[in-house]
N, C-alpha and C positions, 0 to 999 in steps of 0.2 A: 335844552332840556332843563327845566327848573325843578329842584327837589327840596324837600324839607325832611328832617329826620329827627329821631330821638332814640335814645337807648343804645346799647352796645351792638356791635355787628353780630348777626345771628349765625351761630355755628353749632348745630346740634351734634351730640356725640354719636359715635358709632354704636349701634344697638342691634346686633344680628337677630333676625327673626326666622324661625324654622317653620317648615310646613307650608311654604308659600305655594309650592306646586300643587299640594292637596287642596289648598284654598282656591287656587285658580280653577281646578276641576269642578269644585262645588259651585262656584259663581259663574262659570261659563267664560271667565276671563281667558284671553289668549296672549301668551307670552312670546316675545321675539328675543331669543337669546337666553343665556343661562341666568338664573336668579342670583341677585346680589343684594339682598336686603340689608346688608351692613351699611350700604350707602344711604345718604339722605333721601327722603321720599317726598316727591311732589305729586299732588293730584291736580291735574289740569283739565278743566272743563272747556267745552267748545274747541277741542283739540282736532276736530276734523278738518279745519281750514283756518285761514286768516291769522289773527293774532294768537289764537290758541295753539295752532300748529307751529308757528314760528317760535313761540315761547317754549313749547315742548322740545323743539330741536336745540334751542339755546341751553336748556337745562340738561339735555342729554350730553351735549358737548362739554358741560361742566361736571359730568360724572355722576349726575343724580339718577336715582331709581325712579322711573316715571310710571304713574298710573294715569292713563289717558281716557277721557270720556267724551262722548259725542253720540249723535244719533246715527251717523253713517259709518258702519263698520269698515267698509272698503276704504274710505278715505282715512279712517283711523289707522288702518294697516299701512297706508302710504306714509303717514306721519311717523309711524313707529319703525319703518324700514331701517335696518341697520343698527337698531338699538335693542336694549333689553326691556323695553316698555311692556307693560301689561295693559291690555285693552279692556275697558269696562264700558261697553256701549250702554247708554241710558237715555231716557227721555225725561228731561227735567220738567217738562210741561205736564207730565202725568202727576196725579195727586200725591203718590208716594215716591215719586222719582228721586227726590233729594235724599230721602231716608234710605231707600234701597241702594243708591250709589254709595253713600257714606258707609253703610254696613259692609258692602262688598269691598270697598277700598281698605277699610280697617281689618277686615278678615284676611285680605290678600297680603298686606304688608305689615300688619301689626301696629302701625302708627302712620300719621301724616304729619310731616314736618312743615310743609308749605301747601296751602290751598291756593291755586290760581283760578279764580272764578271768572272765566272768560266767555261763558255761554250767553247768547243774547240774540234778539231779533230787532228789526226796525219796522216802521210804517211811516210813509210820507204822504201828505195830502192835507187838505183842509179838515179841521177837527169836525166841522159840521157834517162832513160826508163819511166819517170813520164809523164803520159798523161796530156795534157794541161788542160783538165777539172778538174783534181785533183789539179793542181797548183792553178787554180782559186778558187776551193772549200776550200782549206786549207787557202789561203790568205784571202778569204772573211770572213770565220767564225772565224778564230783565230785573225784576225786583224781588217778588215773593219767593221764587224758587232759590234765588241766591241767598236770601236770608235764611230760608229753611236749611239749605246745605251748610251754611256757616254754623247754624245752631246744632247740626248733627255732628260736625267734626270738632267743634271747639272744646267740648268737655275733655276729650283725650289730650288735646294740646295743653290745656290748663293743668290737667293732672300731671303731665310730664314736665311742666314748668318752662316750656319753650315751644316756639312755633311762630308762624306768620300767616296771616290771611291777606291775600292780594286781590283787590276788587278792581275790575276793569270798568271804569266809568266813561265819561265823555264830556267834551266841552259843552255839549248841549245841556248837560245837567248844571253847568255853572252859569250860563247866560240865558238859556231858553232859546230855541230855534223855531221860527214860524213854520207851520205845516209839519212840525215834528213835536207837537205839543205833548202827546202821551209819552213818547220816547224821552223827551226832555224831563218830564215829571218823574219817570222811573229812574233816570240817571241822577237827578237831583236828590231823590230819596236815597239812592245808594251812597251818595256823597255824605249826606247827613248821618246815615247809618254808620259809615266808616268813622266819622268824627266822634259820634257818641260811643261806639263800641271801643274805640281806642282809649277813651277816658275810663271806661269800665274795666278795661284789662290792665290798667297801670299796676305794676308790681307783680304781675302774674308770669312775666317772661314771654308773653305772647304779644306780638305786634300786629298792626293793621296798616297796610299800604293801599293808597288809592292812586290808580294810574289814570290820568286824564288826557287821552289823545284827542286831537282834532280828527278830521276825516282820514281814513286809512285805505290804502289800495288793496281792497279785498272784494270778495263777492257779496259783501253786505248790501251794497246799494242795489245790485241787480236783484237780490232776493227780496228786498223790500218793495220792489216794483218801480223804482224811480232812480235813474242815475244821478250821480253827484254833478251839479252844474255850476256851482259857485266858483268865482275866480280866486277867492281867498276864504279861509286858508287852503293852501294846496295840500292834496293828500300826501301822507307820509307812508313809508313802507312798513309792513308788519314786522320786519326784522328790527327796525328802529324801536318799535314799541316793545318787542321782546327783549331788546337790550336794556330798556328802561325797567322792565319787570325784574330782570336779573340784577340790575344795580340796586333796585329797591330792596330786594331780599338780601343781597350781599352787604349792603350798607345800612340796613334798617331805616329806609326812607319812609316818611309818612305820606307825602304827596308828591307826585311827579307829573308835570305837564309837558306834553310833546306836541309841537315845539314849545320852547320856553315862553315865547311872547303871548301864548294863550292865557297867561295869568292876567294880562292887562285888561281884557274886557270885564272880567269880574271885579277888578279894582276900580275901574271907571264907574261901573254900575253901583258899587258900594259908596263911592265918594260923591258922584254927581249923577244921580239916576236920571234926571231930565235930559242931560247931555247924552247920556248913554242911549236913551230911547230915541232921541233925534238921530243919532248915528245909526242905530239899528234900523229905523224906518228907511233911512237913505241907502244903507249898504247891505241890509239883510243879515 
């Protein structure tokens, strides 16, 4: 795992918030266990499965108060089992999905110390055959919805003078992957957004972390309609990515690549683009 970081370790203060049970009733949120909003609060999207679910479990083990979002309530309940997490089912693909989720989360807990933006979808196949509706769907959920959600939760973090936004990117956004053109474009946009926002937030106490995994052993490939077939890089576990998210928050990391050698393709591309493309054409 390769990491870069800046700023002090993030450790938000205890700040008890009352009325969480009343807020949960108003928003339709479902709580598992007694409320303890004196703990640090993390909003995790895409928590129904995969990286999001593994991240939620890692933060629960660390004693955080969790707000879990996803489209599948039953699977959210499985993720939240044995924790005090609050469920906030939401469809971020809906026009006001991000706004409604942010409002519900802030109403429920009073603050968000960390946002882990893990919701996303994929699509694989030649770009020439990709339906326009799928282009819009991938770009909206993987990029637009994430930006809108960050825009909704960021003012409260800046006002508090502390917080962290964690964006789950992909190596596809660093190098571009054939037959994943739109997904690569969305993740590249997310990486550029992370860098730009990080500069804008300097001095505010709010940090931005970009997590850049290679392929991960989740249902992502099945849902996109094509299994992962490349020999390299080999898929890693969701738990390993979740550990990287935890480390990024605990140590104020800027960028984390999983596995660490995934930094190399981007470096080769920057230094010798012609060699990079020859290698890409040969090995994919």
